[in-house]
N, CA, C, O and CB atoms as a CASP TS submission, in Angstrom:
PFRMAT TS
TARGET T0000
AUTHOR 0000-0000-0000
METHOD Language model
MODEL 1
PARENT N/A
ATOM      1  N   MET     1      63.303 124.142  74.742  1.00  0.00           N
ATOM      2  CA  MET     1      63.763 122.963  74.058  1.00  0.00           C
ATOM      3  C   MET     1      63.369 121.750  74.888  1.00  0.00           C
ATOM      4  O   MET     1      63.594 121.714  76.097  1.00  0.00           O
ATOM      5  CB  MET     1      65.291 123.014  73.816  1.00  0.00           C
ATOM      6  N   ARG     2      62.780 120.759  74.228  1.00  0.00           N
ATOM      7  CA  ARG     2      62.376 119.554  74.950  1.00  0.00           C
ATOM      8  C   ARG     2      63.426 118.467  74.785  1.00  0.00           C
ATOM      9  O   ARG     2      64.183 118.465  73.815  1.00  0.00           O
ATOM     10  CB  ARG     2      61.005 119.054  74.456  1.00  0.00           C
ATOM     11  N   SER     3      63.466 117.551  75.731  1.00  0.00           N
ATOM     12  CA  SER     3      64.385 116.425  75.646  1.00  0.00           C
ATOM     13  C   SER     3      63.806 115.365  74.723  1.00  0.00           C
ATOM     14  O   SER     3      62.608 115.086  74.760  1.00  0.00           O
ATOM     15  CB  SER     3      64.666 115.835  77.044  1.00  0.00           C
ATOM     16  N   LEU     4      64.646 114.785  73.909  1.00  0.00           N
ATOM     17  CA  LEU     4      64.232 113.693  73.045  1.00  0.00           C
ATOM     18  C   LEU     4      64.581 112.380  73.718  1.00  0.00           C
ATOM     19  O   LEU     4      65.554 112.308  74.470  1.00  0.00           O
ATOM     20  CB  LEU     4      64.899 113.796  71.650  1.00  0.00           C
ATOM     21  N   PRO     5      63.791 111.330  73.455  1.00  0.00           N
ATOM     22  CA  PRO     5      64.065 110.035  74.086  1.00  0.00           C
ATOM     23  C   PRO     5      65.374 109.433  73.583  1.00  0.00           C
ATOM     24  O   PRO     5      65.872 109.812  72.523  1.00  0.00           O
ATOM     25  CB  PRO     5      62.910 109.063  73.825  1.00  0.00           C
ATOM     26  N   PRO     6      65.926 108.495  74.348  1.00  0.00           N
ATOM     27  CA  PRO     6      67.173 107.836  73.911  1.00  0.00           C
ATOM     28  C   PRO     6      66.934 106.990  72.661  1.00  0.00           C
ATOM     29  O   PRO     6      65.792 106.697  72.305  1.00  0.00           O
ATOM     30  CB  PRO     6      67.746 106.951  75.046  1.00  0.00           C
ATOM     31  N   LEU     7      68.008 106.609  72.012  1.00  0.00           N
ATOM     32  CA  LEU     7      67.923 105.850  70.767  1.00  0.00           C
ATOM     33  C   LEU     7      67.913 104.340  70.996  1.00  0.00           C
ATOM     34  O   LEU     7      68.227 103.571  70.088  1.00  0.00           O
ATOM     35  CB  LEU     7      69.078 106.216  69.865  1.00  0.00           C
ATOM     36  N   THR     8      67.556 103.917  72.199  1.00  0.00           N
ATOM     37  CA  THR     8      67.456 102.494  72.515  1.00  0.00           C
ATOM     38  C   THR     8      66.417 101.851  71.597  1.00  0.00           C
ATOM     39  O   THR     8      65.301 102.356  71.473  1.00  0.00           O
ATOM     40  CB  THR     8      67.082 102.277  74.015  1.00  0.00           C
ATOM     41  N   GLY     9      66.774 100.760  70.965  1.00  0.00           N
ATOM     42  CA  GLY     9      65.847 100.067  70.064  1.00  0.00           C
ATOM     43  C   GLY     9      65.878 100.584  68.640  1.00  0.00           C
ATOM     44  O   GLY     9      65.090 100.144  67.802  1.00  0.00           O
ATOM     45  N   ALA    10      66.775 101.511  68.356  1.00  0.00           N
ATOM     46  CA  ALA    10      66.872 102.069  67.000  1.00  0.00           C
ATOM     47  C   ALA    10      67.312 100.984  66.016  1.00  0.00           C
ATOM     48  O   ALA    10      68.204 100.186  66.306  1.00  0.00           O
ATOM     49  CB  ALA    10      67.867 103.265  66.967  1.00  0.00           C
ATOM     50  N   VAL    11      66.679 100.972  64.868  1.00  0.00           N
ATOM     51  CA  VAL    11      67.071 100.089  63.762  1.00  0.00           C
ATOM     52  C   VAL    11      67.695 100.997  62.701  1.00  0.00           C
ATOM     53  O   VAL    11      67.007 101.814  62.090  1.00  0.00           O
ATOM     54  CB  VAL    11      65.825  99.257  63.179  1.00  0.00           C
ATOM     55  N   TRP    12      68.995 100.845  62.491  1.00  0.00           N
ATOM     56  CA  TRP    12      69.760 101.739  61.634  1.00  0.00           C
ATOM     57  C   TRP    12      69.819 101.224  60.199  1.00  0.00           C
ATOM     58  O   TRP    12      69.938 100.020  59.968  1.00  0.00           O
ATOM     59  CB  TRP    12      71.167 101.917  62.183  1.00  0.00           C
ATOM     60  N   HIS    13      69.735 102.148  59.235  1.00  0.00           N
ATOM     61  CA  HIS    13      69.957 101.805  57.828  1.00  0.00           C
ATOM     62  C   HIS    13      70.735 102.937  57.168  1.00  0.00           C
ATOM     63  O   HIS    13      70.577 104.110  57.507  1.00  0.00           O
ATOM     64  CB  HIS    13      68.602 101.550  57.083  1.00  0.00           C
ATOM     65  N   LYS    14      71.569 102.553  56.225  1.00  0.00           N
ATOM     66  CA  LYS    14      72.421 103.532  55.543  1.00  0.00           C
ATOM     67  C   LYS    14      71.589 104.394  54.613  1.00  0.00           C
ATOM     68  O   LYS    14      70.708 103.893  53.915  1.00  0.00           O
ATOM     69  CB  LYS    14      73.542 102.829  54.756  1.00  0.00           C
ATOM     70  N   SER    15      71.864 105.671  54.605  1.00  0.00           N
ATOM     71  CA  SER    15      71.163 106.605  53.733  1.00  0.00           C
ATOM     72  C   SER    15      71.353 106.222  52.279  1.00  0.00           C
ATOM     73  O   SER    15      72.433 105.784  51.882  1.00  0.00           O
ATOM     74  CB  SER    15      71.648 108.031  53.972  1.00  0.00           C
ATOM     75  N   SER    16      70.315 106.386  51.492  1.00  0.00           N
ATOM     76  CA  SER    16      70.398 106.077  50.062  1.00  0.00           C
ATOM     77  C   SER    16      71.339 107.039  49.347  1.00  0.00           C
ATOM     78  O   SER    16      71.759 106.764  48.222  1.00  0.00           O
ATOM     79  CB  SER    16      69.007 106.132  49.420  1.00  0.00           C
ATOM     80  N   TYR    17      71.677 108.156  49.977  1.00  0.00           N
ATOM     81  CA  TYR    17      72.600 109.114  49.375  1.00  0.00           C
ATOM     82  C   TYR    17      74.062 108.809  49.702  1.00  0.00           C
ATOM     83  O   TYR    17      74.963 109.437  49.146  1.00  0.00           O
ATOM     84  CB  TYR    17      72.258 110.512  49.837  1.00  0.00           C
ATOM     85  N   SER    18      74.302 107.857  50.592  1.00  0.00           N
ATOM     86  CA  SER    18      75.674 107.470  50.929  1.00  0.00           C
ATOM     87  C   SER    18      76.190 106.508  49.867  1.00  0.00           C
ATOM     88  O   SER    18      75.478 105.603  49.433  1.00  0.00           O
ATOM     89  CB  SER    18      75.746 106.820  52.346  1.00  0.00           C
ATOM     90  N   GLU    19      77.425 106.713  49.460  1.00  0.00           N
ATOM     91  CA  GLU    19      78.025 105.850  48.443  1.00  0.00           C
ATOM     92  C   GLU    19      78.638 104.620  49.107  1.00  0.00           C
ATOM     93  O   GLU    19      79.174 104.697  50.212  1.00  0.00           O
ATOM     94  CB  GLU    19      79.097 106.620  47.628  1.00  0.00           C
ATOM     95  N   ARG    20      78.548 103.493  48.418  1.00  0.00           N
ATOM     96  CA  ARG    20      79.187 102.277  48.944  1.00  0.00           C
ATOM     97  C   ARG    20      80.695 102.474  48.968  1.00  0.00           C
ATOM     98  O   ARG    20      81.286 102.950  47.999  1.00  0.00           O
ATOM     99  CB  ARG    20      78.812 101.027  48.087  1.00  0.00           C
ATOM    100  N   GLY    21      81.305 102.106  50.075  1.00  0.00           N
ATOM    101  CA  GLY    21      82.742 102.201  50.210  1.00  0.00           C
ATOM    102  C   GLY    21      83.249 103.591  50.539  1.00  0.00           C
ATOM    103  O   GLY    21      84.453 103.784  50.710  1.00  0.00           O
ATOM    104  N   ALA    22      82.357 104.556  50.629  1.00  0.00           N
ATOM    105  CA  ALA    22      82.781 105.926  50.938  1.00  0.00           C
ATOM    106  C   ALA    22      83.054 106.063  52.431  1.00  0.00           C
ATOM    107  O   ALA    22      82.513 105.310  53.241  1.00  0.00           O
ATOM    108  CB  ALA    22      81.708 106.949  50.491  1.00  0.00           C
ATOM    109  N   ASP    23      83.895 107.028  52.789  1.00  0.00           N
ATOM    110  CA  ASP    23      84.224 107.252  54.191  1.00  0.00           C
ATOM    111  C   ASP    23      83.201 108.138  54.903  1.00  0.00           C
ATOM    112  O   ASP    23      83.190 108.189  56.133  1.00  0.00           O
ATOM    113  CB  ASP    23      85.595 107.872  54.299  1.00  0.00           C
ATOM    114  N   ALA    24      82.359 108.821  54.172  1.00  0.00           N
ATOM    115  CA  ALA    24      81.380 109.738  54.760  1.00  0.00           C
ATOM    116  C   ALA    24      79.973 109.204  54.521  1.00  0.00           C
ATOM    117  O   ALA    24      79.295 109.614  53.579  1.00  0.00           O
ATOM    118  CB  ALA    24      81.528 111.164  54.167  1.00  0.00           C
ATOM    119  N   CYS    25      79.546 108.296  55.374  1.00  0.00           N
ATOM    120  CA  CYS    25      78.230 107.677  55.226  1.00  0.00           C
ATOM    121  C   CYS    25      77.365 107.981  56.439  1.00  0.00           C
ATOM    122  O   CYS    25      77.848 108.031  57.570  1.00  0.00           O
ATOM    123  CB  CYS    25      78.361 106.157  55.031  1.00  0.00           C
ATOM    124  N   VAL    26      76.109 108.177  56.187  1.00  0.00           N
ATOM    125  CA  VAL    26      75.158 108.483  57.243  1.00  0.00           C
ATOM    126  C   VAL    26      74.198 107.312  57.411  1.00  0.00           C
ATOM    127  O   VAL    26      73.718 106.748  56.427  1.00  0.00           O
ATOM    128  CB  VAL    26      74.385 109.788  56.930  1.00  0.00           C
ATOM    129  N   GLU    27      73.925 106.950  58.655  1.00  0.00           N
ATOM    130  CA  GLU    27      72.905 105.960  58.954  1.00  0.00           C
ATOM    131  C   GLU    27      71.760 106.664  59.675  1.00  0.00           C
ATOM    132  O   GLU    27      71.966 107.581  60.470  1.00  0.00           O
ATOM    133  CB  GLU    27      73.483 104.788  59.814  1.00  0.00           C
ATOM    134  N   VAL    28      70.556 106.209  59.372  1.00  0.00           N
ATOM    135  CA  VAL    28      69.355 106.820  59.925  1.00  0.00           C
ATOM    136  C   VAL    28      68.510 105.741  60.590  1.00  0.00           C
ATOM    137  O   VAL    28      68.400 104.624  60.082  1.00  0.00           O
ATOM    138  CB  VAL    28      68.545 107.557  58.823  1.00  0.00           C
ATOM    139  N   ALA    29      67.922 106.079  61.717  1.00  0.00           N
ATOM    140  CA  ALA    29      66.958 105.199  62.394  1.00  0.00           C
ATOM    141  C   ALA    29      65.638 105.957  62.484  1.00  0.00           C
ATOM    142  O   ALA    29      65.528 106.952  63.200  1.00  0.00           O
ATOM    143  CB  ALA    29      67.468 104.759  63.832  1.00  0.00           C
ATOM    144  N   ASP    30      64.648 105.478  61.756  1.00  0.00           N
ATOM    145  CA  ASP    30      63.359 106.172  61.753  1.00  0.00           C
ATOM    146  C   ASP    30      62.228 105.288  62.280  1.00  0.00           C
ATOM    147  O   ASP    30      61.057 105.508  61.972  1.00  0.00           O
ATOM    148  CB  ASP    30      63.026 106.646  60.346  1.00  0.00           C
ATOM    149  N   ASN    31      62.595 104.292  63.073  1.00  0.00           N
ATOM    150  CA  ASN    31      61.595 103.371  63.603  1.00  0.00           C
ATOM    151  C   ASN    31      61.087 103.741  64.996  1.00  0.00           C
ATOM    152  O   ASN    31      60.224 103.048  65.536  1.00  0.00           O
ATOM    153  CB  ASN    31      62.164 101.994  63.638  1.00  0.00           C
ATOM    154  N   LEU    32      61.598 104.807  65.580  1.00  0.00           N
ATOM    155  CA  LEU    32      61.194 105.193  66.919  1.00  0.00           C
ATOM    156  C   LEU    32      60.131 106.296  66.865  1.00  0.00           C
ATOM    157  O   LEU    32      60.229 107.205  66.041  1.00  0.00           O
ATOM    158  CB  LEU    32      62.411 105.658  67.730  1.00  0.00           C
ATOM    159  N   PRO    33      59.128 106.225  67.727  1.00  0.00           N
ATOM    160  CA  PRO    33      58.065 107.235  67.677  1.00  0.00           C
ATOM    161  C   PRO    33      58.565 108.623  68.081  1.00  0.00           C
ATOM    162  O   PRO    33      59.157 108.795  69.147  1.00  0.00           O
ATOM    163  CB  PRO    33      56.912 106.823  68.585  1.00  0.00           C
ATOM    164  N   GLY    34      58.322 109.600  67.224  1.00  0.00           N
ATOM    165  CA  GLY    34      58.645 110.980  67.537  1.00  0.00           C
ATOM    166  C   GLY    34      60.097 111.366  67.458  1.00  0.00           C
ATOM    167  O   GLY    34      60.475 112.435  67.937  1.00  0.00           O
ATOM    168  N   ILE    35      60.934 110.519  66.861  1.00  0.00           N
ATOM    169  CA  ILE    35      62.374 110.790  66.827  1.00  0.00           C
ATOM    170  C   ILE    35      63.009 110.151  65.595  1.00  0.00           C
ATOM    171  O   ILE    35      62.572 109.097  65.134  1.00  0.00           O
ATOM    172  CB  ILE    35      63.057 110.268  68.112  1.00  0.00           C
ATOM    173  N   VAL    36      64.034 110.798  65.074  1.00  0.00           N
ATOM    174  CA  VAL    36      64.853 110.227  64.006  1.00  0.00           C
ATOM    175  C   VAL    36      66.293 110.273  64.494  1.00  0.00           C
ATOM    176  O   VAL    36      66.788 111.332  64.880  1.00  0.00           O
ATOM    177  CB  VAL    36      64.674 111.007  62.632  1.00  0.00           C
ATOM    178  N   GLY    37      66.962 109.130  64.479  1.00  0.00           N
ATOM    179  CA  GLY    37      68.361 109.069  64.874  1.00  0.00           C
ATOM    180  C   GLY    37      69.251 109.170  63.653  1.00  0.00           C
ATOM    181  O   GLY    37      68.921 108.647  62.589  1.00  0.00           O
ATOM    182  N   VAL    38      70.384 109.848  63.807  1.00  0.00           N
ATOM    183  CA  VAL    38      71.346 110.024  62.713  1.00  0.00           C
ATOM    184  C   VAL    38      72.737 109.784  63.286  1.00  0.00           C
ATOM    185  O   VAL    38      73.090 110.329  64.332  1.00  0.00           O
ATOM    186  CB  VAL    38      71.235 111.462  62.059  1.00  0.00           C
ATOM    187  N   ARG    39      73.535 108.954  62.583  1.00  0.00           N
ATOM    188  CA  ARG    39      74.896 108.687  63.055  1.00  0.00           C
ATOM    189  C   ARG    39      75.824 108.432  61.867  1.00  0.00           C
ATOM    190  O   ARG    39      75.381 108.246  60.734  1.00  0.00           O
ATOM    191  CB  ARG    39      74.912 107.476  64.023  1.00  0.00           C
ATOM    192  N   ASP    40      77.114 108.429  62.162  1.00  0.00           N
ATOM    193  CA  ASP    40      78.157 108.150  61.188  1.00  0.00           C
ATOM    194  C   ASP    40      78.316 106.637  61.087  1.00  0.00           C
ATOM    195  O   ASP    40      78.607 105.986  62.091  1.00  0.00           O
ATOM    196  CB  ASP    40      79.507 108.839  61.581  1.00  0.00           C
ATOM    197  N   SER    41      78.133 106.068  59.907  1.00  0.00           N
ATOM    198  CA  SER    41      78.228 104.616  59.757  1.00  0.00           C
ATOM    199  C   SER    41      79.648 104.099  59.966  1.00  0.00           C
ATOM    200  O   SER    41      79.833 102.921  60.275  1.00  0.00           O
ATOM    201  CB  SER    41      77.735 104.206  58.385  1.00  0.00           C
ATOM    202  N   VAL    42      80.646 104.953  59.806  1.00  0.00           N
ATOM    203  CA  VAL    42      82.032 104.547  60.015  1.00  0.00           C
ATOM    204  C   VAL    42      82.319 104.386  61.512  1.00  0.00           C
ATOM    205  O   VAL    42      83.214 103.631  61.892  1.00  0.00           O
ATOM    206  CB  VAL    42      82.997 105.577  59.388  1.00  0.00           C
ATOM    207  N   ASP    43      81.568 105.087  62.355  1.00  0.00           N
ATOM    208  CA  ASP    43      81.750 105.037  63.809  1.00  0.00           C
ATOM    209  C   ASP    43      80.402 104.763  64.478  1.00  0.00           C
ATOM    210  O   ASP    43      79.879 105.636  65.171  1.00  0.00           O
ATOM    211  CB  ASP    43      82.370 106.369  64.342  1.00  0.00           C
ATOM    212  N   PRO    44      79.826 103.569  64.285  1.00  0.00           N
ATOM    213  CA  PRO    44      78.487 103.294  64.796  1.00  0.00           C
ATOM    214  C   PRO    44      78.360 103.321  66.321  1.00  0.00           C
ATOM    215  O   PRO    44      77.247 103.417  66.838  1.00  0.00           O
ATOM    216  CB  PRO    44      78.047 101.972  64.302  1.00  0.00           C
ATOM    217  N   HIS    45      79.462 103.238  67.040  1.00  0.00           N
ATOM    218  CA  HIS    45      79.404 103.296  68.494  1.00  0.00           C
ATOM    219  C   HIS    45      79.726 104.688  69.016  1.00  0.00           C
ATOM    220  O   HIS    45      79.762 104.912  70.226  1.00  0.00           O
ATOM    221  CB  HIS    45      80.360 102.285  69.096  1.00  0.00           C
ATOM    222  N   GLY    46      79.960 105.622  68.100  1.00  0.00           N
ATOM    223  CA  GLY    46      80.233 107.003  68.473  1.00  0.00           C
ATOM    224  C   GLY    46      78.945 107.760  68.726  1.00  0.00           C
ATOM    225  O   GLY    46      77.884 107.155  68.880  1.00  0.00           O
ATOM    226  N   PRO    47      79.029 109.066  68.769  1.00  0.00           N
ATOM    227  CA  PRO    47      77.846 109.879  69.059  1.00  0.00           C
ATOM    228  C   PRO    47      76.806 109.793  67.943  1.00  0.00           C
ATOM    229  O   PRO    47      77.129 109.538  66.783  1.00  0.00           O
ATOM    230  CB  PRO    47      78.252 111.333  69.275  1.00  0.00           C
ATOM    231  N   ALA    48      75.566 110.011  68.325  1.00  0.00           N
ATOM    232  CA  ALA    48      74.455 110.041  67.372  1.00  0.00           C
ATOM    233  C   ALA    48      73.594 111.251  67.685  1.00  0.00           C
ATOM    234  O   ALA    48      73.531 111.711  68.825  1.00  0.00           O
ATOM    235  CB  ALA    48      73.612 108.722  67.430  1.00  0.00           C
ATOM    236  N   LEU    49      72.945 111.750  66.673  1.00  0.00           N
ATOM    237  CA  LEU    49      72.010 112.861  66.846  1.00  0.00           C
ATOM    238  C   LEU    49      70.600 112.311  66.942  1.00  0.00           C
ATOM    239  O   LEU    49      70.287 111.285  66.339  1.00  0.00           O
ATOM    240  CB  LEU    49      72.124 113.878  65.680  1.00  0.00           C
ATOM    241  N   ALA    50      69.752 112.986  67.695  1.00  0.00           N
ATOM    242  CA  ALA    50      68.332 112.662  67.768  1.00  0.00           C
ATOM    243  C   ALA    50      67.572 113.934  67.410  1.00  0.00           C
ATOM    244  O   ALA    50      67.699 114.952  68.090  1.00  0.00           O
ATOM    245  CB  ALA    50      67.924 112.119  69.199  1.00  0.00           C
ATOM    246  N   VAL    51      66.792 113.871  66.352  1.00  0.00           N
ATOM    247  CA  VAL    51      66.037 115.043  65.899  1.00  0.00           C
ATOM    248  C   VAL    51      64.567 114.669  65.726  1.00  0.00           C
ATOM    249  O   VAL    51      64.215 113.492  65.651  1.00  0.00           O
ATOM    250  CB  VAL    51      66.619 115.599  64.567  1.00  0.00           C
ATOM    251  N   THR    52      63.735 115.674  65.665  1.00  0.00           N
ATOM    252  CA  THR    52      62.318 115.415  65.433  1.00  0.00           C
ATOM    253  C   THR    52      62.120 115.037  63.967  1.00  0.00           C
ATOM    254  O   THR    52      62.925 115.418  63.117  1.00  0.00           O
ATOM    255  CB  THR    52      61.450 116.656  65.811  1.00  0.00           C
ATOM    256  N   PRO    53      61.065 114.298  63.664  1.00  0.00           N
ATOM    257  CA  PRO    53      60.781 113.981  62.263  1.00  0.00           C
ATOM    258  C   PRO    53      60.619 115.234  61.398  1.00  0.00           C
ATOM    259  O   PRO    53      61.035 115.239  60.240  1.00  0.00           O
ATOM    260  CB  PRO    53      59.524 113.134  62.171  1.00  0.00           C
ATOM    261  N   ALA    54      60.024 116.290  61.943  1.00  0.00           N
ATOM    262  CA  ALA    54      59.855 117.533  61.181  1.00  0.00           C
ATOM    263  C   ALA    54      61.209 118.156  60.833  1.00  0.00           C
ATOM    264  O   ALA    54      61.402 118.640  59.718  1.00  0.00           O
ATOM    265  CB  ALA    54      59.003 118.537  61.978  1.00  0.00           C
ATOM    266  N   ALA    55      62.136 118.145  61.779  1.00  0.00           N
ATOM    267  CA  ALA    55      63.472 118.690  61.520  1.00  0.00           C
ATOM    268  C   ALA    55      64.193 117.852  60.471  1.00  0.00           C
ATOM    269  O   ALA    55      64.875 118.401  59.606  1.00  0.00           O
ATOM    270  CB  ALA    55      64.301 118.745  62.822  1.00  0.00           C
ATOM    271  N   TRP    56      64.051 116.527  60.535  1.00  0.00           N
ATOM    272  CA  TRP    56      64.695 115.643  59.567  1.00  0.00           C
ATOM    273  C   TRP    56      64.124 115.874  58.163  1.00  0.00           C
ATOM    274  O   TRP    56      64.876 115.957  57.192  1.00  0.00           O
ATOM    275  CB  TRP    56      64.516 114.167  59.984  1.00  0.00           C
ATOM    276  N   ARG    57      62.795 115.978  58.059  1.00  0.00           N
ATOM    277  CA  ARG    57      62.170 116.246  56.753  1.00  0.00           C
ATOM    278  C   ARG    57      62.657 117.569  56.189  1.00  0.00           C
ATOM    279  O   ARG    57      62.949 117.665  54.997  1.00  0.00           O
ATOM    280  CB  ARG    57      60.633 116.260  56.873  1.00  0.00           C
ATOM    281  N   SER    58      62.749 118.589  57.032  1.00  0.00           N
ATOM    282  CA  SER    58      63.219 119.896  56.585  1.00  0.00           C
ATOM    283  C   SER    58      64.643 119.814  56.045  1.00  0.00           C
ATOM    284  O   SER    58      64.934 120.352  54.976  1.00  0.00           O
ATOM    285  CB  SER    58      63.149 120.905  57.730  1.00  0.00           C
ATOM    286  N   LEU    59      65.527 119.147  56.775  1.00  0.00           N
ATOM    287  CA  LEU    59      66.916 119.015  56.333  1.00  0.00           C
ATOM    288  C   LEU    59      67.012 118.241  55.027  1.00  0.00           C
ATOM    289  O   LEU    59      67.703 118.676  54.106  1.00  0.00           O
ATOM    290  CB  LEU    59      67.752 118.325  57.408  1.00  0.00           C
ATOM    291  N   THR    60      66.332 117.100  54.927  1.00  0.00           N
ATOM    292  CA  THR    60      66.435 116.301  53.702  1.00  0.00           C
ATOM    293  C   THR    60      65.816 117.024  52.510  1.00  0.00           C
ATOM    294  O   THR    60      66.300 116.876  51.388  1.00  0.00           O
ATOM    295  CB  THR    60      65.757 114.941  53.894  1.00  0.00           C
ATOM    296  N   THR    61      64.769 117.794  52.725  1.00  0.00           N
ATOM    297  CA  THR    61      64.179 118.594  51.647  1.00  0.00           C
ATOM    298  C   THR    61      65.180 119.634  51.156  1.00  0.00           C
ATOM    299  O   THR    61      65.333 119.837  49.952  1.00  0.00           O
ATOM    300  CB  THR    61      62.879 119.284  52.123  1.00  0.00           C
ATOM    301  N   GLN    62      65.856 120.286  52.089  1.00  0.00           N
ATOM    302  CA  GLN    62      66.863 121.278  51.719  1.00  0.00           C
ATOM    303  C   GLN    62      68.027 120.655  50.963  1.00  0.00           C
ATOM    304  O   GLN    62      68.512 121.225  49.985  1.00  0.00           O
ATOM    305  CB  GLN    62      67.376 121.984  52.957  1.00  0.00           C
ATOM    306  N   ILE    63      68.473 119.499  51.407  1.00  0.00           N
ATOM    307  CA  ILE    63      69.587 118.810  50.744  1.00  0.00           C
ATOM    308  C   ILE    63      69.193 118.437  49.317  1.00  0.00           C
ATOM    309  O   ILE    63      69.961 118.664  48.382  1.00  0.00           O
ATOM    310  CB  ILE    63      70.004 117.540  51.539  1.00  0.00           C
ATOM    311  N   LYS    64      67.997 117.865  49.144  1.00  0.00           N
ATOM    312  CA  LYS    64      67.535 117.485  47.814  1.00  0.00           C
ATOM    313  C   LYS    64      67.397 118.683  46.897  1.00  0.00           C
ATOM    314  O   LYS    64      67.565 118.556  45.684  1.00  0.00           O
ATOM    315  CB  LYS    64      66.214 116.762  47.907  1.00  0.00           C
ATOM    316  N   ALA    65      67.096 119.840  47.455  1.00  0.00           N
ATOM    317  CA  ALA    65      66.949 121.069  46.665  1.00  0.00           C
ATOM    318  C   ALA    65      68.298 121.727  46.385  1.00  0.00           C
ATOM    319  O   ALA    65      68.354 122.722  45.663  1.00  0.00           O
ATOM    320  CB  ALA    65      66.034 122.057  47.390  1.00  0.00           C
ATOM    321  N   GLY    66      69.386 121.189  46.942  1.00  0.00           N
ATOM    322  CA  GLY    66      70.713 121.725  46.694  1.00  0.00           C
ATOM    323  C   GLY    66      71.074 122.904  47.582  1.00  0.00           C
ATOM    324  O   GLY    66      71.992 123.660  47.265  1.00  0.00           O
ATOM    325  N   ALA    67      70.365 123.069  48.685  1.00  0.00           N
ATOM    326  CA  ALA    67      70.610 124.219  49.563  1.00  0.00           C
ATOM    327  C   ALA    67      71.897 124.062  50.384  1.00  0.00           C
ATOM    328  O   ALA    67      72.388 125.044  50.941  1.00  0.00           O
ATOM    329  CB  ALA    67      69.422 124.416  50.503  1.00  0.00           C
ATOM    330  N   HIS    68      72.442 122.866  50.468  1.00  0.00           N
ATOM    331  CA  HIS    68      73.660 122.625  51.250  1.00  0.00           C
ATOM    332  C   HIS    68      74.706 121.965  50.370  1.00  0.00           C
ATOM    333  O   HIS    68      74.406 121.029  49.628  1.00  0.00           O
ATOM    334  CB  HIS    68      73.363 121.744  52.491  1.00  0.00           C
ATOM    335  N   LYS    69      75.920 122.451  50.455  1.00  0.00           N
ATOM    336  CA  LYS    69      77.015 121.853  49.719  1.00  0.00           C
ATOM    337  C   LYS    69      77.529 120.661  50.520  1.00  0.00           C
ATOM    338  O   LYS    69      78.001 120.816  51.646  1.00  0.00           O
ATOM    339  CB  LYS    69      78.148 122.888  49.449  1.00  0.00           C
ATOM    340  N   LEU    70      77.436 119.490  49.938  1.00  0.00           N
ATOM    341  CA  LEU    70      77.847 118.276  50.648  1.00  0.00           C
ATOM    342  C   LEU    70      79.132 117.717  50.079  1.00  0.00           C
ATOM    343  O   LEU    70      79.626 116.696  50.557  1.00  0.00           O
ATOM    344  CB  LEU    70      76.752 117.221  50.585  1.00  0.00           C
TER
END
């Protein structure tokens, strides 16, 4: 397993699948080379995940296909 770079300089935007006013919203930062940041928009100063772009594409493809109950 390789280390991913820190999320310094991340530009966060709310996922298009998050509902306005909902308590369970995801923010994504995809402006960093080789990394996608994911965090809870309700707790923006809390923990964040850093994943590879390939892992993020795989997860979002699965979600769109209904493979995960959300």
